[in-house]
Each structure stands twice: as C-alpha cells, then as structure tokens.
Backbone bond lengths (Angstrom), bond angles and torsions (degrees), N, CA, C in turn:
res aa  C-N    CA-C-N  psi(-1)  N-CA   C-N-CA  omega(-1)  CA-C   N-CA-C  phi
1 M - - - 1.462 - - 1.529 111.43 -
2 I 1.314 116.33 -40.12 1.462 120.34 -179.08 1.522 111.11 -60.58
3 N 1.343 116.95 -39.68 1.463 120.51 -179.89 1.522 111.68 -61.83
4 V 1.326 116.81 -36.99 1.470 120.76 176.98 1.518 110.29 -67.72
5 L 1.330 116.60 -46.26 1.458 121.16 -176.98 1.529 112.23 -64.88
6 K 1.332 117.31 -30.87 1.469 120.91 178.87 1.524 111.66 -61.16
7 N 1.334 116.17 -26.31 1.463 120.85 -177.97 1.524 113.14 -97.49
8 T 1.338 117.08 8.68 1.456 119.99 178.12 1.524 110.72 -91.39
9 E 1.325 115.23 160.00 1.468 120.42 179.37 1.528 111.44 -67.01
10 L 1.324 116.73 -34.65 1.461 119.91 -176.89 1.533 111.63 -64.63
11 F 1.325 116.64 -38.22 1.467 120.43 -175.83 1.535 112.17 -106.06
12 Q 1.312 115.50 23.76 1.463 120.62 178.98 1.533 110.70 -60.29
13 N 1.323 115.76 141.00 1.474 122.75 178.91 1.522 113.30 67.05
14 M 1.320 117.20 26.73 1.456 121.68 176.37 1.519 109.99 -120.80
15 T 1.315 116.83 147.78 1.459 121.63 177.33 1.520 109.71 -83.67
16 G 1.327 115.62 166.43 1.451 120.02 178.60 1.515 112.25 -60.66
17 D 1.313 116.91 -39.99 1.470 120.71 179.31 1.526 111.12 -65.65
18 E 1.335 116.47 -39.13 1.463 120.21 179.09 1.524 110.61 -65.57
19 I 1.334 116.35 -40.38 1.469 120.46 179.39 1.527 110.31 -65.13
20 A 1.322 116.46 -45.00 1.470 120.30 179.43 1.527 110.69 -59.67
21 S 1.331 116.06 -38.87 1.462 120.44 -179.88 1.517 111.44 -68.69
22 I 1.320 116.06 -44.52 1.467 118.76 -175.44 1.516 112.06 -73.88
23 L 1.333 118.41 -23.89 1.463 120.42 175.42 1.522 110.68 -61.78
24 K 1.314 116.05 -33.91 1.465 120.15 176.42 1.523 110.22 -69.16
25 C 1.348 116.22 -40.66 1.468 120.10 178.26 1.526 111.30 -63.05
26 L 1.346 115.86 -33.52 1.465 120.81 -177.68 1.524 112.34 -81.56
27 N 1.334 116.34 -3.46 1.465 120.69 -178.52 1.533 110.33 54.12
28 S 1.341 115.48 44.06 1.464 121.31 -174.40 1.527 112.23 -71.43
29 K 1.333 114.49 154.33 1.460 121.97 177.08 1.522 108.41 -133.81
30 T 1.310 116.88 143.75 1.459 120.80 176.94 1.526 109.40 -114.38
31 K 1.335 114.46 147.53 1.462 119.60 -179.93 1.518 109.44 -152.09
32 I 1.320 115.61 147.33 1.464 122.03 177.46 1.528 108.84 -105.30
33 Y 1.327 116.33 130.84 1.466 122.84 179.64 1.528 109.20 -115.43
34 Q 1.311 115.95 142.49 1.458 120.92 177.94 1.533 111.08 -89.85
35 K 1.324 116.77 166.84 1.463 121.81 -178.20 1.526 111.26 -53.06
36 D 1.325 115.77 133.31 1.473 125.61 178.89 1.531 113.49 72.19
37 E 1.318 117.40 2.20 1.466 119.89 176.04 1.526 109.39 -80.28
38 F 1.329 116.26 141.04 1.461 120.38 -178.58 1.527 111.78 -82.33
39 I 1.312 115.22 127.70 1.459 121.64 171.54 1.525 107.96 -82.45
40 F 1.335 115.20 -46.00 1.464 123.66 169.83 1.521 107.04 -122.44
41 L 1.326 117.05 142.63 1.464 121.75 173.68 1.520 108.08 -120.90
42 A 1.313 116.12 121.46 1.462 121.95 -176.35 1.522 111.21 -53.99
43 G 1.331 114.99 132.76 1.447 120.90 177.51 1.514 114.68 82.10
44 E 1.334 117.73 -5.35 1.469 120.57 -177.58 1.526 113.46 -127.18
45 S 1.331 117.66 -42.32 1.466 120.58 -175.43 1.521 111.90 -76.68
46 K 1.317 115.68 138.58 1.457 120.69 176.76 1.529 110.00 -71.16
47 P 1.335 117.94 146.47 1.467 120.61 179.09 1.536 111.67 -59.45
48 A 1.307 116.35 137.87 1.456 122.61 178.01 1.517 108.33 -158.95
49 V 1.308 116.33 166.11 1.459 122.33 176.57 1.520 107.85 -105.85
50 G 1.330 116.72 133.78 1.450 120.83 -179.49 1.515 112.19 -129.51
51 I 1.313 117.03 152.25 1.465 123.08 174.21 1.527 107.79 -132.87
52 V 1.325 116.05 130.29 1.462 120.84 178.42 1.533 109.34 -75.74
53 I 1.317 116.71 125.19 1.467 121.90 177.48 1.526 109.78 -88.84
54 Y 1.326 116.57 -46.63 1.465 120.45 170.05 1.524 108.08 -151.44
55 G 1.341 115.58 161.50 1.453 120.69 -177.46 1.519 112.62 97.23
56 K 1.324 116.32 -167.38 1.461 122.46 -179.31 1.528 109.80 -139.23
57 A 1.322 115.36 147.38 1.467 121.00 178.04 1.521 108.51 -145.33
58 Q 1.318 116.13 168.64 1.457 119.89 177.24 1.519 110.44 -140.38
59 V 1.336 114.39 145.29 1.463 121.80 178.51 1.514 107.11 -95.17
60 I 1.333 116.91 125.03 1.460 122.03 -172.11 1.531 111.20 -125.26
61 K 1.315 114.93 140.72 1.466 121.60 172.73 1.519 107.95 -123.15
62 E 1.316 117.56 130.41 1.462 121.75 179.07 1.519 110.77 -116.10
63 N 1.349 115.87 143.49 1.458 119.25 175.71 1.529 109.34 -94.29
64 I 1.318 117.62 -179.14 1.468 120.82 -174.99 1.530 111.83 -68.16
65 Q 1.345 117.46 -18.75 1.461 120.76 177.22 1.533 111.63 -84.20
66 G 1.330 115.84 -7.61 1.457 119.34 179.85 1.515 114.26 92.46
67 D 1.333 117.07 3.20 1.465 120.04 178.15 1.523 109.51 -72.27
68 R 1.329 116.17 137.18 1.456 121.06 -177.27 1.527 111.53 -101.23
69 L 1.309 114.47 139.15 1.456 121.67 174.08 1.521 107.37 -121.35
70 I 1.328 116.48 117.89 1.460 120.31 177.52 1.521 108.43 -80.44
71 L 1.309 116.62 115.02 1.451 121.03 179.36 1.522 111.56 -83.31
72 R 1.340 115.73 -32.88 1.459 118.47 -176.91 1.514 110.97 -168.45
73 K 1.331 116.09 147.61 1.458 121.39 171.87 1.522 107.98 -106.56
74 L 1.322 116.00 141.56 1.457 121.29 -173.63 1.519 111.48 -119.76
75 G 1.342 115.51 138.11 1.453 121.58 175.42 1.516 109.67 -124.02
76 A 1.323 116.06 -175.17 1.466 121.14 -178.70 1.517 111.38 -56.15
77 G 1.330 116.04 131.74 1.455 121.89 177.96 1.519 114.51 89.26
78 E 1.330 118.30 -4.65 1.469 120.18 -177.93 1.527 111.26 -93.10
79 M 1.324 114.19 143.86 1.465 121.72 -175.48 1.522 110.58 -102.40
80 F 1.323 115.91 150.59 1.459 121.27 178.22 1.526 109.70 -147.39
81 G 1.339 115.48 158.58 1.456 121.19 174.12 1.514 115.95 87.54
82 E 1.356 117.62 -8.56 1.460 118.86 -173.24 1.528 113.33 -67.02
83 I 1.328 117.03 -33.17 1.470 119.83 -179.79 1.532 110.29 -66.62
84 Y 1.330 116.88 -46.53 1.464 120.64 -179.29 1.521 111.83 -71.91
85 A 1.336 116.27 -29.08 1.463 119.48 179.43 1.519 111.51 -65.23
86 G 1.340 116.39 -24.16 1.452 120.47 -179.62 1.519 113.68 -89.66
87 M 1.320 116.95 1.29 1.465 121.29 -179.53 1.525 109.98 -99.49
88 A 1.317 115.84 152.12 1.471 120.72 179.88 1.525 109.81 -83.24
89 I 1.335 116.05 68.83 1.465 121.05 -179.69 1.528 108.89 -128.08
90 D 1.324 115.43 154.69 1.463 120.86 -178.01 1.528 112.59 -86.86
91 A 1.348 116.52 -25.16 1.464 120.46 -178.20 1.534 109.41 -145.57
92 V 1.318 115.92 149.47 1.471 120.32 -179.00 1.530 110.12 -72.50
93 P 1.348 118.56 145.63 1.461 122.01 -178.88 1.527 113.53 -88.71
94 V 1.333 117.36 0.69 1.462 121.44 179.72 1.527 109.51 -127.57
95 S 1.322 115.34 162.63 1.455 120.73 175.63 1.524 109.57 -107.28
96 V 1.307 116.13 151.25 1.461 122.43 172.51 1.524 106.49 -127.35
97 S 1.324 116.99 120.12 1.464 120.32 -177.95 1.522 110.61 -121.91
98 A 1.323 115.56 147.75 1.457 121.59 178.18 1.522 109.61 -77.05
99 M 1.323 116.71 135.35 1.461 121.79 178.09 1.527 110.70 -93.15
100 E 1.313 116.37 -13.77 1.454 125.65 176.52 1.517 106.17 -161.39
101 E 1.319 118.62 -178.25 1.465 118.44 177.20 1.520 108.89 -57.28
102 T 1.325 116.00 124.60 1.464 121.10 -172.06 1.524 110.56 -137.00
103 K 1.311 115.04 131.21 1.462 120.89 176.68 1.512 109.09 -106.06
104 V 1.323 116.92 132.82 1.464 121.07 -179.92 1.522 110.25 -131.51
105 V 1.321 115.47 154.67 1.456 121.33 171.24 1.523 106.11 -111.28
106 L 1.322 116.90 133.89 1.464 122.66 -174.88 1.529 110.65 -124.44
107 F 1.332 115.63 144.00 1.466 120.69 174.05 1.518 109.68 -156.21
108 E 1.303 116.45 160.75 1.460 121.72 -178.98 1.527 110.28 -86.37
109 L 1.328 115.94 143.57 1.458 121.42 -177.49 1.527 112.07 -61.42
110 K 1.328 117.13 -32.49 1.468 120.13 -176.27 1.521 111.88 -59.43
111 Y 1.329 116.83 -28.73 1.454 119.60 179.84 1.525 112.12 -74.99
112 I 1.346 116.29 -21.87 1.464 119.94 175.79 1.516 109.95 -79.57
113 L 1.326 116.35 -44.75 1.464 121.25 -172.74 1.519 113.70 -78.91
114 S 1.326 116.87 -21.39 1.467 119.10 179.25 1.525 110.14 -95.89
115 T 1.322 116.42 153.59 1.461 121.38 179.22 1.521 109.48 -68.53
116 C 1.329 115.35 128.54 1.463 118.73 -178.09 1.530 110.78 -73.79
117 K 1.316 115.68 161.45 1.458 121.36 -175.65 1.525 112.26 -60.76
118 S 1.343 116.23 -34.75 1.461 119.58 -178.39 1.518 112.85 -85.03
119 A 1.354 116.65 -1.41 1.471 122.19 178.31 1.529 111.65 50.66
120 C 1.337 117.33 46.59 1.460 121.70 -177.11 1.532 111.03 -65.07
121 S 1.303 115.71 139.46 1.466 121.85 -175.18 1.519 112.83 -68.06
122 F 1.332 117.19 -21.56 1.464 120.24 -176.80 1.534 112.79 -91.31
123 H 1.328 117.26 3.94 1.467 119.70 178.45 1.533 111.29 -64.95
124 Q 1.313 116.79 -34.45 1.464 120.80 178.66 1.521 110.77 -63.99
125 T 1.330 116.12 -37.16 1.467 121.04 176.75 1.516 110.13 -62.42
126 L 1.327 116.56 -40.21 1.460 121.72 178.65 1.525 110.82 -60.91
127 I 1.324 117.38 -44.72 1.468 121.49 -179.34 1.523 110.51 -64.32
128 L 1.331 117.16 -42.90 1.460 121.31 179.20 1.523 110.79 -62.79
129 N 1.319 116.68 -42.87 1.466 120.49 178.34 1.519 111.16 -62.30
130 L 1.328 116.59 -38.38 1.463 121.09 179.15 1.520 110.78 -63.61
131 M 1.331 117.40 -43.79 1.456 121.05 -179.59 1.531 111.52 -63.40
132 K 1.324 116.14 -38.84 1.468 120.44 177.72 1.527 110.42 -63.84
133 N 1.327 116.18 -40.64 1.453 120.60 -178.76 1.522 111.75 -66.80
134 I 1.333 116.57 -41.20 1.466 120.31 178.90 1.526 110.56 -62.96
135 A 1.333 116.95 -39.99 1.466 120.63 178.11 1.530 110.48 -62.90
136 K 1.325 116.29 -40.26 1.464 120.83 179.58 1.524 110.59 -65.43
137 K 1.328 117.03 -43.32 1.465 121.00 179.95 1.528 110.90 -63.21
138 S 1.324 116.72 -38.16 1.463 120.36 178.96 1.521 110.36 -63.18
139 A 1.334 116.50 -38.62 1.460 120.64 178.56 1.528 110.51 -65.89
140 M 1.322 117.04 -39.41 1.464 121.27 179.23 1.524 111.13 -65.27
141 L 1.333 116.70 -40.17 1.457 120.46 178.89 1.525 110.69 -66.71
142 N 1.321 116.54 -39.99 1.458 120.51 177.43 1.521 110.84 -62.19
143 E 1.334 116.06 -35.94 1.467 120.74 178.56 1.517 110.26 -63.85
144 Q 1.332 117.22 -45.53 1.457 120.36 178.81 1.522 111.01 -63.20
145 M 1.318 117.11 -41.37 1.456 120.65 178.85 1.533 111.94 -63.49
146 S 1.339 116.15 -30.55 1.470 119.15 178.05 1.525 110.56 -66.20
147 Y 1.338 117.73 -33.63 1.463 120.50 176.22 1.527 110.11 -68.18
148 L 1.330 115.33 -43.19 1.466 120.34 -176.37 1.519 112.82 -71.87
149 S 1.335 116.85 -13.73 1.467 119.64 178.17 1.527 111.85 -69.68
150 H 1.336 116.58 -18.17 1.465 120.51 176.51 1.527 108.80 -78.90
151 K 1.316 117.08 132.49 1.460 120.94 -173.45 1.518 113.24 -79.22
152 T 1.336 117.87 -27.28 1.460 120.07 -176.50 1.527 111.54 -98.90
153 I 1.336 114.97 158.20 1.460 120.72 177.63 1.516 110.27 -62.79
154 R 1.338 116.29 -43.13 1.466 119.09 179.73 1.528 110.72 -63.23
155 G 1.310 116.48 -41.64 1.458 120.09 -179.73 1.518 111.87 -59.39
156 R 1.326 116.71 -41.96 1.471 120.42 179.53 1.525 111.09 -68.43
157 L 1.339 115.66 -41.80 1.460 119.57 178.84 1.524 111.20 -63.51
158 E 1.321 116.71 -46.10 1.460 120.06 -179.72 1.518 111.61 -62.30
159 A 1.328 116.63 -43.24 1.466 120.24 179.95 1.527 110.70 -62.32
160 F 1.328 115.92 -43.50 1.466 120.30 -179.63 1.526 111.58 -66.01
161 L 1.326 116.98 -48.12 1.465 120.89 -175.52 1.531 112.02 -68.08
162 I 1.310 116.83 -38.64 1.471 120.01 177.58 1.520 110.68 -64.56
163 E 1.336 116.01 -39.04 1.468 120.20 178.31 1.533 110.79 -64.87
164 Q 1.332 116.95 -39.09 1.467 119.90 178.44 1.519 110.90 -66.25
165 A 1.323 117.05 -38.25 1.464 120.71 177.29 1.527 110.25 -63.48
166 D 1.325 116.20 -42.51 1.473 120.32 178.94 1.528 110.60 -62.31
167 K 1.318 117.03 -42.70 1.459 121.12 -178.94 1.523 112.10 -64.42
168 N 1.338 115.54 -36.60 1.458 120.34 -178.04 1.521 112.86 -88.59
169 G 1.340 116.60 -8.96 1.454 119.82 -179.36 1.519 112.95 64.51
170 S 1.334 116.00 28.33 1.461 120.84 -178.10 1.519 109.36 -156.65
171 Y 1.342 115.86 149.18 1.458 119.52 176.30 1.528 111.28 -77.02
172 S 1.336 116.66 -10.93 1.461 121.82 174.67 1.530 108.35 -108.52
173 F 1.317 117.27 129.82 1.460 120.25 -175.35 1.527 110.44 -161.13
174 G 1.313 115.82 163.74 1.456 121.66 175.30 1.519 109.90 -111.34
175 I 1.317 116.87 154.76 1.463 121.42 176.10 1.522 108.08 -121.36
176 H 1.331 117.61 156.10 1.462 121.03 -176.79 1.526 112.95 -94.86
177 F 1.338 117.81 9.70 1.458 121.97 176.89 1.527 110.52 -102.30
178 N 1.333 118.13 142.77 1.459 119.44 164.76 1.539 106.56 -84.68
179 R 1.319 117.50 -178.64 1.465 119.70 -173.39 1.533 112.27 -64.77
180 R 1.312 117.12 -42.12 1.467 119.34 179.21 1.519 110.81 -63.28
181 E 1.317 115.85 -44.50 1.463 120.57 -179.13 1.526 111.35 -65.65
182 L 1.327 116.58 -38.42 1.462 119.89 178.64 1.524 110.65 -63.90
183 A 1.331 116.41 -42.47 1.462 120.74 178.49 1.529 110.60 -61.73
184 E 1.324 116.49 -41.13 1.466 120.26 179.99 1.525 110.88 -70.18
185 Y 1.335 116.64 -38.27 1.468 120.68 179.24 1.522 111.13 -63.85
186 L 1.343 116.23 -38.50 1.465 120.82 -178.99 1.529 111.90 -93.68
187 C 1.337 116.09 5.43 1.468 122.31 175.12 1.532 111.70 55.74
188 M 1.314 115.54 59.89 1.461 120.30 179.60 1.529 109.75 -145.23
189 D 1.311 115.87 162.90 1.455 121.78 177.91 1.533 109.67 -69.58
190 R 1.318 117.14 131.38 1.461 121.07 -175.97 1.522 112.03 -61.17
191 S 1.332 117.39 -45.02 1.470 120.52 -178.95 1.523 111.38 -63.06
192 A 1.341 116.23 -41.67 1.465 120.38 178.85 1.529 110.20 -65.64
193 M 1.314 116.44 -37.48 1.472 119.94 178.49 1.521 111.04 -65.24
194 L 1.341 115.97 -42.94 1.463 120.05 179.63 1.527 111.22 -63.05
195 R 1.322 116.30 -38.46 1.476 119.36 177.76 1.518 110.46 -63.47
196 E 1.325 116.48 -42.43 1.459 120.37 -178.68 1.527 110.89 -67.32
197 L 1.335 116.96 -39.95 1.468 119.94 176.52 1.523 110.31 -61.78
198 G 1.352 116.00 -39.63 1.458 120.26 177.95 1.518 111.53 -62.42
199 K 1.334 117.13 -41.67 1.471 121.18 178.14 1.526 110.94 -63.05
200 M 1.326 115.41 -44.18 1.463 119.95 -178.96 1.526 111.16 -63.93
201 K 1.328 115.87 -36.61 1.462 120.12 177.77 1.521 110.76 -68.71
202 K 1.343 116.87 -42.78 1.462 121.89 179.69 1.522 111.41 -64.34
203 E 1.340 116.02 -35.43 1.466 121.02 179.14 1.527 112.12 -76.77
204 G 1.321 116.64 -8.56 1.457 119.84 179.71 1.512 113.89 82.88
205 V 1.335 116.63 11.02 1.468 120.64 -179.99 1.526 110.35 -69.36
206 L 1.329 114.67 -38.49 1.466 118.85 179.12 1.518 109.82 -151.48
207 S 1.310 115.20 166.16 1.460 122.04 173.68 1.519 106.88 -132.61
208 Y 1.321 116.84 155.01 1.454 119.10 -178.04 1.521 110.81 -157.96
209 N 1.309 114.89 155.80 1.454 123.31 174.52 1.521 106.84 -144.21
210 K 1.322 115.43 109.68 1.456 121.72 -174.87 1.537 109.70 56.70
211 N 1.339 118.40 -117.68 1.462 120.57 -176.31 1.527 113.34 -99.14
212 T 1.329 116.75 12.63 1.461 121.44 177.58 1.520 109.32 -105.50
213 F 1.321 116.77 127.96 1.463 122.32 -177.66 1.525 110.67 -122.48
214 R 1.319 114.61 155.50 1.448 121.03 171.42 1.521 108.48 -139.56
215 I 1.328 116.01 125.85 1.465 120.79 175.30 1.518 107.77 -87.97
216 N 1.312 116.71 123.02 1.459 121.03 -177.80 1.522 111.05 -88.63
217 V 1.315 116.44 120.12 1.469 121.69 -179.51 1.520 110.96 -119.90
C-alpha cells in the first residue's frame, strides 16, 4: 500500500516511512469493496477522503429521474471525496461505486488540516499537496461542464473529441470511456449518442474503432 501512496499527489515528496507515520496521524482505515458496491452513497455517506489502492471505481451523480452522470473514473493511486470533505455537509451529494474488487484507504479531512499530535514536519507538505489536488479537480469539473454547456448531442461530442485530440497532440487518440460511460459522462441518451456518432462517421467527420477515434481534417 505504501508503494502506491508514494506515487499519489497527496503524498508527493514524502518517504515511505513518513507516509506510514502520517497514516497513523490521519486515523486512516482501509477497506475492500466488491464490484457494484458503494464506497460512498449519495445522501447517506459522511464526507471523507479516499484513495484507491487497487481496483477501479467511478464517481456518479444521479438526478431525480434516475439518469446517471459519470463525474470521474478512478484507478489505483487516485483520490476522491476531498472537495466534499471540506464542505459543511452531513452527507456527500455523489456516489462512488466499485467497478471491480477495489481496495481504498479512507480518512477524515480534519486530520489533514489540523496539526497532528506528533507535530510531524511533513504535515505542511501534505496540506500543500491537498490544495494542489483540489485545484486540479476543480479544473477537471469545469472542463466537463464546458462540454455540457453545448445544447446538442453533436456539440457535446465535438467539444469532447476536439479536447481529447488537443490533449494528445494528435487527431488520432484513445479515450478511457466505453460507449455507455461516455454517454453518462456527457449526460445524454446512449442510443441517441450512437446515432449521432454514426452520422458523423458517415459524413466523414470522424472515424473510430471501439475506443480509438480519429478526427478527419
């Protein structure tokens, strides 16, 4: 577990011994979740900070109609819950579910922000790393909202695909979503999205094979 945490943003620039020590200060707990089991359940789970040790999970938001919006997919070493943990709320507004057997380490934000009993010198580094991570997450959420600002299915698809091409520096690129997940991430009906992708392919705007796309220019 320590080897995974050493490569996370939260514990950046810390040694294995320092991480092991601060985990005790954070009163951390580890737990294994099975596929489709909720790590957080919207409206019920208390705010906490989590890091995936192994496995995969996804952050989900549902509306009153039951439509799901995937906010983020999580892999080993990725952190979740820190934004909500810093808010004065009794329960998180999103769900986090395991996509396969997933082990996570959990701790409360108050233990990060308050001075630990042992007054460890690297606690300040932990706080700085946390602030950097929250800023990064805010940027990612703003990016998703920029896609959703487009009213049409094509507009959202084009905005998303062009952004992926820019990130990869190539008109050919892969995405980490399958079709269902992409539809949920862009908050649209899967069948309608597939029809629009088919039209775009027929028009020669793009070509694709599974999760690999190419924008034709």
